[in-house]
C-alpha positions in Angstrom: 0.0 0.0 0.0 2.9 2.4 0.8 4.4 1.6 -2.6 1.2 2.7 -4.3 1.2 6.0 -2.5 4.8 6.6 -3.6 4.0 5.8 -7.2 0.8 8.0 -7.1 2.8 10.9 -5.6 5.5 10.5 -8.3 2.9 10.5 -11.0 1.3 13.7 -9.6 4.7 15.4 -9.4 5.3 14.4 -13.0 1.9 15.8 -14.2 2.6 19.1 -12.3 6.0 19.3 -13.9 4.6 18.7 -17.4 1.9 21.4 -16.8 4.6 23.9 -15.8 6.7 22.9 -18.8 3.9 23.1 -21.3 2.8 26.5 -20.1 6.2 27.8 -21.0 5.9 26.2 -24.4 2.7 28.2 -25.1 4.6 31.5 -24.6 7.4 30.2 -26.9 4.9 29.2 -29.6 3.2 32.5 -29.6 3.5 34.0 -33.1 3.3 37.5 -34.2 3.0 38.8 -37.8 6.8 39.5 -38.2 7.7 35.9 -37.0 5.2 34.6 -39.6 6.7 36.7 -42.3 10.2 35.6 -41.2 9.3 32.0 -41.5 8.2 32.4 -45.0 11.3 34.5 -45.8 13.5 31.7 -44.4 11.7 29.1 -46.5 12.3 31.4 -49.5 16.0 31.8 -48.6 16.3 28.0 -48.4 14.7 27.6 -51.8 17.0 30.3 -53.2 20.0 28.3 -51.9 21.1 31.0 -49.6 20.6 28.9 -46.5 21.2 25.2 -46.0 18.1 23.0 -46.1 17.8 21.7 -42.5 16.7 18.3 -43.7 19.5 17.7 -46.2 22.2 19.9 -44.7 22.9 21.2 -48.2 22.3 24.4 -50.1 19.7 23.6 -52.8 18.1 25.9 -55.3 14.4 25.5 -56.2 13.5 28.7 -58.1 9.9 27.6 -58.6 9.4 27.2 -54.8 11.3 30.5 -54.2 9.0 32.3 -56.7 5.9 30.8 -55.1 7.0 32.0 -51.6 7.9 35.5 -52.9 4.6 35.7 -54.7 2.8 34.6 -51.5 4.6 37.4 -49.6 3.5 39.8 -52.3 -0.1 38.7 -51.9 0.1 39.1 -48.2 1.5 42.7 -48.8 -1.5 43.5 -51.0 -4.1 42.0 -48.7 -2.8 43.7 -45.6 -2.4 47.1 -47.2 -3.3 49.9 -44.7 -3.6 47.3 -41.9 0.0 47.0 -40.8 1.9 49.2 -38.5 4.9 51.1 -39.8 7.4 48.5 -38.5 5.5 45.6 -40.0 5.1 47.3 -43.3 8.8 48.3 -43.4 9.8 44.7 -42.5 7.7 43.2 -45.3 8.9 45.7 -47.8 12.5 45.0 -47.0 12.0 41.2 -47.0 10.4 41.3 -50.4 13.1 43.6 -51.8 15.9 41.3 -50.5 14.2 38.1 -51.8 13.3 39.6 -55.2 16.8 40.8 -55.6 18.3 37.4 -54.8 15.7 35.7 -57.0 16.5 37.9 -60.0 20.3 37.4 -59.5 19.8 33.6 -59.5 17.3 33.5 -62.3 19.4 35.4 -64.8 
């Protein structure tokens, strides 16, 4: 009977620990608009061969995928016009400029 209490207590402690750990994860998973844009930008940089693909550990160029992601960011820019704060707008403009410049350089 004493052994069951120890196991039960250990289980309760483990559950409490997981609750505390998972509540920290929620804060880490919180996404804002700039993080969302950055993730698309990183994907485009991978497709442009500027960053190693994390799955293959190699720089690979896929211009069709890069164009898709750049066009997607362009659509986001159009659809969010007049709804972004100055910092978000500047960030998106700079991101698009950099990606389009790299794309044109690689596509010529």
